N, C-alpha and C positions, 0 to 999 in steps of 0.2 A: 504494500500500500504506500503510495507515493507521498513523500513530504515535499511540498512545493517550495522551492527556494524563493521564487518571485511570483508576483501576480501575473506577469506575462506568461510564465510557465504554466500556471493554472489555466489561463485562457487557451493556450495552445493545446493542452491536454483535452479540454472540452471539445475543441474542433476535431482533434484526432479521433474522439469517440463518435464523431458523426453528428454532433449537435451544434446548433447555431445560437450563440449568445445574443440576446436581445438587449439593446442599450436602454436603460432607464434614464440615465443622466450621466454627468461627469463629476468626478471628485475634483478638489481644488488644484491638483496637479494635472488635470485633464485626462486622466485614465478613465475608461468607461466603467460605470457601475452596471452590472448586467444580471439578467435572469435567464434561466433555461427552462423551457417547457418540455415535459415528458409525460409518461403515463398514458391514459386513455382519454375518452371524451366525456366520461360521466361527471356529473356535479353532485354535491359541492366539491370544490377543488381542495387539494392538499398543498400547504405552503411549508417550505423547509428553508431554513437559513442558518448561517453560522458566521463566526469570525468578526462579530462586532468588537470583541477583544482580540486583537491580532495575535496575542500570545497563545491563543487556544486553537492551534492548527490541526489537531486531530478531528475536531468538529468540522473544519473546512474540508478536509479530505473525505470525511464521511458524507458530507453534503454532495460532493462531486460524485462519489461512488453511488449514491442513491439515485442519481439521474438515470442510471441504467439498471440498478439492482433492486429498485422498489417496484415490485410486480403488482400493479393495481389497474383497474379499469377507470379509476378516477383521474381527473386532470391533476398533474403535479407541476408546481412551479418552484424553482430553486434559485435563491440568491446565494451563491456558494460562499461569498465573503462580503461582509458589510463594511470592512475597512481595508480596501486595497492599498491605500497609502502606507498604513502601518504594517501590513503584511510584508512590504518590501524592505523593512528593517530600519534601524536607527541611523546608520550612515546615509541611507537613501533620504530619510526625512531631513537630515542636515544639508544634503545636497540641494534641496529645494530653496534653502536660504543662502547657502554658500556658493552655489553655482557648480560645484564639483563634489564628488563623494569622497569624504576623508577616510583614511584607514584608522580604525580604532581597535586596539588590542587590549585595552585595560581601562578601568574607570579613572585612573590617573590621567591617561591620555584624553579621555572624554572631557574631564573637568578642565584640562588645560585648553582645549579647543573652545569650550563654552566661555571661559574667562577671557580668552584672547579675542574671540569674534563677537561676543554678545554684550548687550547692555544688561548689567546685573541689577536685578530688582530684589533678590532675596538671597542671603548667604549666611544662614544660621542653622545650628542643630544638624549639620550634615546635609542640609538641603541647599542646592544651588539652582536658582531659577533665573533664566536670562531670556531676552528677546533678541532674535536675529531676523531682520526683515519683517515679514508678516507672521512669523511663527514663534511660539514659545518653546523652550527646551529646558529640561530639568535633568538632574543626575540620578533621580529616583522617582518612584511613583508618589504622587502628591495627594492621593485620595485620603481625606481625613487628616492630613498632616499640616495644613495651614490654618486650622480653625482659630488659633490664637494669634495669627499674624495680623498686623494692621490692615484694615479694609483697603487702604490705598495701594497696597502691594499688588493686588490683583486687578486694579482698575485698568492698567494698560493692556491687560489680557482679555478683557471682556469681549466676547464674540470671536475669540481666537482659539486656535488649537495649541495645546502644549504636548509635545512628544516626550515620552519618558522611556528609559531602558528597563530591562528585566534584571533584577539584582539577585536572583536565585537561579543558580546553574543546575545542570543535571536533568533538565527537561528535554526529552527528545523532540525536536522540531522547534524549540524555543530556547536558544541559549541567550547569553547576556545582551548582545546587540543584534541578534538575528531578526528580531521584530521590534517595532516601535509601538508602545502602548499609547493610544490617542486619548487625550483628555480635551474637553471643551469647557471653557469658562462661559457660563450663561450671562446674559445681559444684567442679571441681578448679582453676579459675582460668585455664583456657586461653581465649584470645580466638580464636574461630572464626566462620565465616560459616554461613549457612543451608544450605549444601550439605555439611554434615557430620552427625554424630550418628545416621546411619541404622542403625547397629548398637548403639546404646545404649538402655538402658531410659529414661534421662533424655533427652528430646528435646523441642524446641519443637513447638508444635501443627502448624506447616506440614510438618515432617518426618514427624510421626505420621500426618498425612492421606495423604501419598504412600505411606508404608509400608503403611497399611491398605488403600488401594485396590489396590495391587499384590498384597497377600495375597488379596484377593477375586477378582481377575481372572486371576491367575497368567500374566502376559504372557510370550510366547515371544520378543518383540523389544521393546526399550525404547530410547528416545531422550531425551537431555537437551540442549537447544539453547543453547549458550553462545557468548560472544564474548570477544575479548581486545584490550586496548589495546596490548600490546607487539609485535603483529605487523602493525600499521598496516592495510594493505588486503589482507592475505594470508589463507590458510586452512589449517587442518589438522584431521584427523579423529582423535578419541580412541576407542580400542578397548579391550576388556577380555578378559583371559585367561579361558577357560571351565573348567568343572569336569569335563568329559569330552571324549574325543577327537572325538566326532561334533559336538558344539556348537562345539568349537574349530575344526574344519574349516569349518563354516558361517560362523563369525565371521571367519575369515581370508578366505574367498571374498567375503563381503559387503564387508569392508574394501577388498579389492583392486578390486572392480568399482565400488564407490561412489567411491573416490578417482579412478578413471579417468574416471568420468562428470563429476566436478567439474573435472578437468583439461581434458576435452574441451569443457566449457562456456566455456573461455577464462579461468577464474579462475586467479589466481596462487597457487601453493602456497608454503609457507614454504621457505626455502633448505635445502639439504642439511645445513648445519652448525647448523641451529636445534635447540635443545633446550628443552622446557618445564620440565625439571628432572631431577635424578638418579634419580628414581623412574620415569622413562619409558624405554622402548626403542623404537627405530624399526624398522619393516619396510621397506616401500617409501616413497618420498618422500611426505611429507604424512600418514603414518599412524603414530601413536604409541600404545604400549600401556602403560597405567598399572598399576603394582604398588602396591596400597594398603598392603601390608605394609612396603614400603620408605619410603613417604611418612609413615606414621603419621597422626595427627589423626583417626582413625576413617574409616568408609566414607562416601563421597559416594553420591549416588543411583545412579549407574551401577555403582560398585563393588558396591553392595548388590544391584542387579538381576542382575549377572553371578554373584554368589555364591549367590543363592537362587532365581533365576527363569530366566535364560537369556541370550540374546544382548543386548548392550548397547553403545550408541555415543553419543558426545557430539560436538558440533561446536564448533569455535573459529573464528568469522569475525572478521577484522580490523575493529575498530570504527571505523577511519578511512576505510573504504570508504563509499560512498553507502548510505543506509538500505535503499533498494530492492534494491541488489545483495546486501546481507547477508541480507535476507529471502529472496531468490531462492535463495541458496546453502543456507539452511536447508531450504527446500522440496525442492530437488534432492537433498540428502543423504537425507532420509527417503524420498522417492519412489524413488530408485535402490536403496536398501537393501531396501525392501519388495518391489520387483520380484524380487530374488533370493530373499528370504525366502519368497515365495509358491511358488516352484519346489519348495521342500522339502515343501510340503503340497498339491501339485497333484493328488493322487489322492484 
């Protein structure tokens, strides 16, 4: 199962598979944000996406594999990655501001480049934040780390992207500078990632593309394939409360049968005492239900899908498992859920 080095490599592979990428719009670096249509003609459609966090590349590979490996009569629409810029890596992101791609072999080299080339806005507690051209760059992930910083620190970054590296090695497909994690500073000054903003008028282009496609196809079942570093080599399924009793019953059943299929495959589920956060509740082991109202920060893609379209699930594969194992779990999640989903529309 292929680890894509660049976004161009992913697009080339899709074409080799005999599929035509359809352009939704263009990222700020002018690369196309695409979807691929597969499956049959039956409605409602199935929507699959991954890669809003560019560090989670097994989900991206799984999404590409599902274009051909998901056997269903329903229409299938796949956005294989929602952050093509970040997928190309941190040196690539720097090249958008510097005009050429620097060689970075250590965090010391990275910080030297940022200090030399950037306008420094924050340099405390091991955090370095600079502005180079139209983009922000940091030496570490900033999520939750600038809460005590003066508000004016982020003022120049409002509406801009901040690219951060990965500071935890040993993840197959995502080493330190192999991907650039993309953050967006909202007009109100909140530092969020690309899997937010789905319920806001102001949203980055990647979010608007997914939102627009969903409005066009009206999916009855949606998936967002994620991975997590904090669960090592384990797995959990993210589910969403539905807007009516019928959809809620099907969401519950799909969650129950999908997690059973994952367990039967020999995958290790997260421990009973594991909690992704106070805005989740657990049903059976390995299944967690997110309440976006408790979390705040706006709707992520699956929150949005559940509120406006229908059934919605996310995966969380442990990123310290082998890449192939993580991809396989992504495939199994979607295939198991779709099998139950088809029963609902079998007549």
